[in-house]
C-alpha positions as CSV (number, residue, x, y, z in Angstrom):
1,M,-6.3,-3.6,-76.5
2,R,-6.9,-6.2,-73.8
3,Y,-7.8,-8.9,-76.3
4,E,-4.7,-8.0,-78.4
5,V,-2.2,-8.1,-75.6
6,I,-3.6,-11.4,-74.2
7,Q,-3.5,-13.0,-77.7
8,R,0.1,-11.9,-78.1
9,R,1.1,-13.2,-74.7
10,M,-0.6,-16.5,-75.3
11,A,1.3,-16.9,-78.5
12,G,4.5,-16.7,-76.5
13,E,5.5,-13.1,-77.2
14,G,7.5,-11.5,-74.4
15,I,6.0,-8.9,-72.1
16,S,8.6,-6.2,-73.1
17,D,7.9,-6.7,-76.8
18,I,4.2,-6.5,-76.3
19,A,4.5,-3.4,-74.1
20,S,6.6,-1.5,-76.6
21,R,4.2,-2.4,-79.5
22,V,1.1,-1.2,-77.7
23,G,2.7,1.8,-75.8
24,V,2.3,0.5,-72.2
25,D,4.9,0.4,-69.5
26,V,6.3,-3.1,-68.9
27,A,5.4,-3.1,-65.2
28,T,1.8,-2.1,-65.9
29,L,1.4,-4.8,-68.5
30,G,2.9,-7.4,-66.1
31,K,0.4,-6.2,-63.4
32,W,-2.5,-6.5,-65.8
33,F,-1.5,-10.1,-66.8
34,R,-1.3,-11.1,-63.2
35,E,-4.7,-9.5,-62.5
36,W,-6.2,-11.2,-65.6
37,E,-4.4,-14.5,-64.7
38,V,-2.8,-14.7,-68.1
39,T,-0.2,-17.5,-68.1
40,V,1.8,-19.0,-71.0
41,T,2.4,-22.7,-71.3
42,P,6.1,-23.7,-71.1
43,A,6.0,-25.0,-74.7
44,R,4.9,-21.7,-76.1
45,Q,7.3,-19.8,-73.9
46,A,10.2,-21.9,-75.1
47,R,9.3,-21.2,-78.8
48,A,9.5,-17.5,-78.0
49,R,13.1,-17.7,-76.7
50,A,16.3,-17.3,-78.7
51,P,16.9,-20.4,-80.7
52,R,20.3,-21.2,-79.1
53,L,19.4,-20.2,-75.6
54,W,20.5,-23.4,-73.9
55,Q,23.2,-24.5,-76.3
56,P,26.8,-24.3,-75.2
57,W,29.1,-21.8,-76.9
58,T,31.5,-23.2,-79.5
59,R,35.0,-21.8,-79.9
60,E,34.0,-20.0,-83.1
61,Q,31.0,-18.4,-81.5
62,A,33.0,-17.3,-78.4
63,K,35.7,-15.8,-80.6
64,L,33.2,-13.9,-82.7
65,A,31.3,-12.6,-79.6
66,Y,34.5,-11.6,-77.8
67,T,36.8,-10.3,-80.5
68,R,34.6,-8.7,-83.2
69,T,34.5,-5.3,-81.5
70,D,34.1,-3.7,-85.0
71,L,30.4,-5.0,-84.8
72,P,27.9,-3.7,-82.4
73,L,26.6,-6.3,-79.9
74,G,23.2,-6.4,-81.6
75,E,24.8,-7.5,-84.9
76,R,27.0,-10.1,-83.1
77,A,23.8,-11.4,-81.4
78,A,22.0,-11.6,-84.7
79,I,24.9,-13.5,-86.4
80,L,25.1,-15.9,-83.5
81,G,21.3,-16.4,-83.2
82,R,21.4,-15.4,-79.5
83,S,19.9,-12.5,-77.6
84,F,21.7,-9.2,-77.1
85,A,21.7,-9.9,-73.3
86,A,23.2,-13.4,-73.8
87,V,26.1,-12.1,-75.8
88,E,26.7,-9.2,-73.4
89,S,26.6,-11.5,-70.4
90,Y,28.9,-14.0,-72.1
91,I,31.5,-11.3,-72.9
92,R,31.3,-10.0,-69.3
93,R,31.7,-13.5,-67.8
94,Y,34.5,-14.5,-70.2
95,R,36.4,-11.3,-69.4
96,L,36.4,-12.2,-65.7
97,R,37.5,-15.8,-66.1
98,P,41.0,-16.6,-64.7
99,D,41.5,-19.2,-67.4
100,D,41.1,-18.9,-71.1
101,P,39.3,-22.0,-72.3
102,Y,39.0,-20.9,-75.9
103,G,42.4,-19.3,-76.2
104,I,41.1,-15.9,-77.4
105,K,42.4,-13.4,-74.9
């Protein structure tokens, strides 16, 4: 199992994804990686991230994320090519904004 998790991590796979696949707690796996001195190069880690992680939101994307309450967050994230957490965070932050830059409220 050690070889498998190290290979997955070196390929850029996230710790939580690896932990769920092999049935180990995330904290335990993180501790093992620190003990084994397993690190991931920034280039490999960047490939493992959501494709639009650092791209700004367009009006259409913001509108879909914020107004399509008929779709679960996971589906909105898949359509937008962003992570579940990114969409959830964006909605939360947009809701708290005093201005409405995209005019969707």
